[in-house]
N, C-alpha and C positions, 0 to 999 in steps of 0.2 A: 674645376678639378675633375682630376682623369680617372674612367672608370675603374684602371689598376686602385688609384687611391678609397675609391669611394668602398669599391669591396675588402680592400683594408680595413675598410674601418667597422663596415658593416657585417662583415662575416662573423668576428667572433662576439657581439651580441649576439646575430643569428643562434649561432651553434648553441651561446649560453641559455638562450631560452628554449629549445629545443631539448636540453638538456634537463631542465627542470619541468619541462611537461614529461617528460618519459619518467620521471623519480616520482611525477605526481601519479602517473598514470598508474605505477602500481598502487596505488590508495584507492582506487575504483572500485567501486563495487560492480559485482557480476551482473551481469544481464538477468532481468527478471527469465524465468522459463517459461515456453510458448503454453505450455498445457500442465494442469493438476488434479491430483484425485479428489474426489470430493465425494465420503460416502453416505449414502441418505437414508433410505427406510425400504420399508416394504413395500411392494408394487401394488400400485392404488391408494397407496399413505401419504397424507400430507405434505411430508419432509421427501416423498420423490417430487410431487410436484413442485413444490415452491424450487426443488435443486433445481428441477429442469428449468423452471423461469430462470434462474440464475445462470444456466448454462447458455443458454439464448440471448441473454442480454450480453455474456462477456464473448459470445462468438462474433456478436460486430464489434469489438474490439478489439479483434483479434487475440483471443485467448480459449484455447479448448480445455472444457471443463471434460474431464472423464468420471461419469457416472459409476458409482458401483453401491445397487439394489443391498441391502441389508435386512436383518430382522429386528433392530433398532438400534437401542441409542448404547446399549451393553457390547454391542457387536462395533459398533460405530469407533466406541474408545479404544479396545483393543486392537482393530486397524492401526485408529491413529498410533497407538505405543509401540506396536509390531510395526512400523514405516510402512503399512499395508494401504495406507492413504496419507491425506497431505492437509485436508478438512473432514469435515463431519458435520453433521446437527445432532443435536444431545440434548436429551429431555433434563431441565433440574432434578438434582435429588438422587440420580443412579448411581453415584462413585464418591465413596466417602475418604477417598485420596486424595494427598495433595497432587499438585498438577502437574508436577515430573517437568518431563518434556513437551506440556501442552500449555495450550494459551487462549485467553477466549476474546471472542473479536465481539461477544455481547451478547444480550438477549434478544431474541427479534419479534416475539409473541406471546401471549398466553397460553394456553393448553391444557383444557381444564381435563379431570378425572371424571368421566360417565361412567356411569351405574345402569345398567338396565335391565331389567328384572320380567317377568312375564304376568306374573299373580301373586297375591297374597299381602301381608299389612305388613310393611318392609317400612320404618319408617328414620332406623340407625342403623348402621352396620352390624350391630351384633343381634342384627333381628335375620341376618343371613346365616346363622348359625343353623346347621346341619343341611343348607344348601349346593348343590354342584354347581360350581363359579369356574367360568372359564376368564381365566387372568394372564392373557396374553403368552404369546408363543416365547420360550428360553431366549434369552439375548435381547429381549426388547425394555424400553423404558417402562412399559405399562405395565409386565409382569413384577420390574422391580419397584414398583411406587405399590403396586396392590399389594405385595406379600409385608410391605413392611408396615401399611394401615391394618392389615390382618393383624399383623403381630401385635402391634399397639389395643388392639381389642379383643387379646387374646383368642382367634378364632381358628387359626392353623389348626390345633387339631380336633375341631368341631365341622372342617368343610371339607369338601372331595373338590382338591383344585382340578382341572384343566387347561393343558398347556398351549390352548385356540388363540387365539389373538385375530383381527381385522375380518374380512367376511367369512373365514372361518367359525371365528367366533358366533356370526352373526347368522348363520345356517345353524347352527346348536342354537342358540338360542329361539329362532324358531321352529325349527322339529322338537324342542321340546328333551334335547336331551342336556341342557344345562339350565339351571333355574335363573343363574344372573351374569351378566358379561362385562367386566369392564375393558375400557377404551380410553386409551390418553391421546387427544388427536386435536385439531384446531375443528374451530364448527366450519370452515370452510370442506373441512374433506367431505366426496360427497357419500360414504360409508355414516357419515354421524347425520348428517342429512334425511338419511332413509332412514336411520334409528330413531330419529326426533317426529318424524312423520308416520312413523308406522302406531295406528290408533292400538295393538296387541300390547306394546311394549308402557313399560312407565318409567320414567326417568325419576333415579334415589335423587330428593332433596337434601344436602348436608346440613342437616340443624346445625351440627357444632362444627363448623364450619371453621370460625373463628378460632375454636379451642386447637382443630388441627393445623391452622398456622403459627400459631404460637409454640406448637413441639416440635411446630418441623420449619423451620425457615427458609427453604426454598419454596413454602405453598404459599400460594396466594387466596384469598377468598374475593368471589365475583359472584353475580347475581345473573341468570338467565331469565331477562322481564317477561309478565304471561304476551304470550301473542306475539312474540318475539321471529318463530321458526312460521309460521304463517297467520300474518293476523287478518284474514277473510273467517280462517276455522278455531280463530284463537288460540293456538298452539304455543305454547302450552300454554293450561287452563291455568295456573298460577304461577308467580314465580318462586327460580328454583337458586336453593344458594348451592353452588358448586365451591368443589378446592381445585385451585388450578397451580400446574409447574409453570416452567420457564423450556421454549425453546430457544438453546444455544448454537450457537457458529463456531466450535470450537477450531486451532488448528495446531502442527505442531510447531516448535519454537525457528526449526529449520526452513519455514514456508518464505520463500522474499517478499522482504518490504513492501514493495510495490505491488506484489497480488493480493496481499492481504485487505491494502488501502481500493484495489479495483472489487474486489468481492467484498467487502465493506458496500460498496456505492452501490451493486445487486440488490445487496440485503435490503438498503435502505430506499433504492426505486420499490421493491416489490412491498413490504412490511410500514413503510409509511404513513399509507392512506389508512389505516387505524381496520378495526373490525366488530365482531360484538363487543368484545370486552376490553377493548385499547382503542384509546382517542386518538385520533389522527394525530401524527407527529411523534406519540408518547413510544416507539417504536422505530428502530432497534435503538436499545440505551447498553449500559454498565452497570446497569442499576442491580442486575439479578446475577452477576456476574460468580461464579463459584469458584472461577481458576484464576491465576494473574489476567488482569486486563492487557494486552498487546500494545506500547508503544502506540505504534498505529494507529490502533483504536482511540485511544486517550485521545490523539493530535485529531483525528476524526470526530468525534463525538464535541471536542472544543472548538475545532476551526470548522470544521466542511473538509471535504475533498481539496486533495494538494492545489496550491494555485495554478500550476502549466497543468494538469489534469483539464481544467475547467475548458481552457479555451483550445487546448491543441487533442491530437490525437495520442493514444495512450503510448507508444511506442516511442513517439517524440518528445511526450512528458520525460516520460523515464530516462531517457539517452542525457537528455539537458538536465536531468538533478543529478543523475549519476556526475555529471563531467562536471557539476559548476565546485568539486575537489580541486580540477583545472586552475580555476580562477586565481587559484592561491598564489602559484609560481607567477601569473600573469601577472599578478599584482607585483607581487615580490620583485619583480626581476624588470616589470614594465616602466615602471615608478622610477628607481633608482637607474634607469638606462634614459630614458626622456631629461633627466636631470642630467646627467654624463655629457650626452653625445652633443646638443650643441657645444657647450666648450670644445669637447674632443676636437670638434668640428673647425672650430675657431683656432682652433692652437694646430692645427692638423694646417690649416691653411696658410697661418700666418708663418708656419715652420718652415714651409716652403718661399714664401717672400723672404725671410731670413736669413734663410740657407743663400738664397740670391745675390741678398744685398753682401753677406757675407766673400762672395767670388766678388764679385763689384770693387770690394773696399780692395780686397788683396790686391787685385788689378792699377785701382788707383794709385797704392803706396807702394809698388812698385815701379809703379810709374816717378815717380821721385826721386828713386835711387838712380846714384850716377853711374851711367852705365848701359842704362834699362835699354834694351831693344823694343821702342815705340809698336816699330809693325808691327813686333808679334803680340805684343799687349790691346794693340790696334784689333786684329783678327780675333783675339778672343772675348774681347769687349764684343765685338761683331756676331761672335758667336751666342755670346750672350742672350744678346738681343734678340738673337733668331727665336733663340729658346723659349722667352718670355714670351714671344710673340702668336705662341701655339696655344698658351694657356687659355684656356678657360674658366672663368672664376663666377660666383655667382656677386648679382650687382653689390651685395653687400660689401664686398669687396674690391670692386671696380677701382675704388680710388686710390688704395695700398698699390694694384699693380701699376693703375697709369703712374701713381709718385714712383714707383722703381722704373717703369720707363725713361721716365723725365731724367730720372740721375743717370741710368744708364748711357742717354744721349749726351751729358754734360760731363762724362767719364770721356767718351770720345771724343768732342770737340775739344780737352783737354790739351789730348793725344796729339791729335790734327795741330794745334799749334804748336 
């Protein structure tokens, strides 16, 4: 078949396929942004340290994380709800509202409540009556949890609250400006390590830890074993019962699913090794989520990272994942075309041959009429033979072409006789 005939058959199929792709492209998800905003925590705190590790991991995969230091969990939630941040680290129990436009990517690790005091016989929270307490800066998760516990013990009217947290609370405690200080932080926090090794301070043991966890479901009861801090110095000198909240990774509902996935992978890389209070592989998980768990997080905890992202760069994996919708028109169009094109091709070839047979039959019938000009008919048969001689067909149709040429030759000999 000549090129013109080939294009006349294939061009409609190409146009139809391209139209299907253009229609399907309207449903392709937008590409993930190359950056997002992560609200972390105060300078020197565990939230900031972990956020920096996330940033470094994601930078290697081509994603820029814009870190936003904050006063703590309360401010982080405010930023999320006002669309001033896309993701944030949030302490469990600081928000008693519904999720709204927020989703949880899961809990990352346990962060105990550490209450250090200078002197005195303090065994229970009610023993803090009449004391000066550093309960965390405004906007921090430490302050939210401390106020809740003090309220449960009916102490708010009997203590002097100081809005100090972190290093400021530590300095006030050492200087004797406060009698006790509250901290909610991972034991990996440098500040907590310093406090635990300070011989002038005592860590309060929560003798009623189980009762607190029953009253406040977002708390867990954990134990700091004897000698865990410094084995050679037997620090602490006895088991310490503590209550712990969970650090959670919370995102806005409009954060691109691909960014949720890659942020989860970074968090898993950082936290899956476990710690003082977590077994290896226990975190991150969705067990302590206070907001609706993101569908991407559910898939991650059930199946792990997406298959393509395990073996391909992030940008390539997300591109292919987005374009998978294009397979639908490809299958819907190509399968029928595959079935239709061979018969159509066969019909096209045979129609050309049949058309020449029609011309040949007209010549043969006219030759039998009385008074027919055999010379003119012979020239028409010769022209038909020359036209057929220029045709190139696949081998599968060669037999039919040669049959036609033989029949043309037969008619020519009849005209000559």
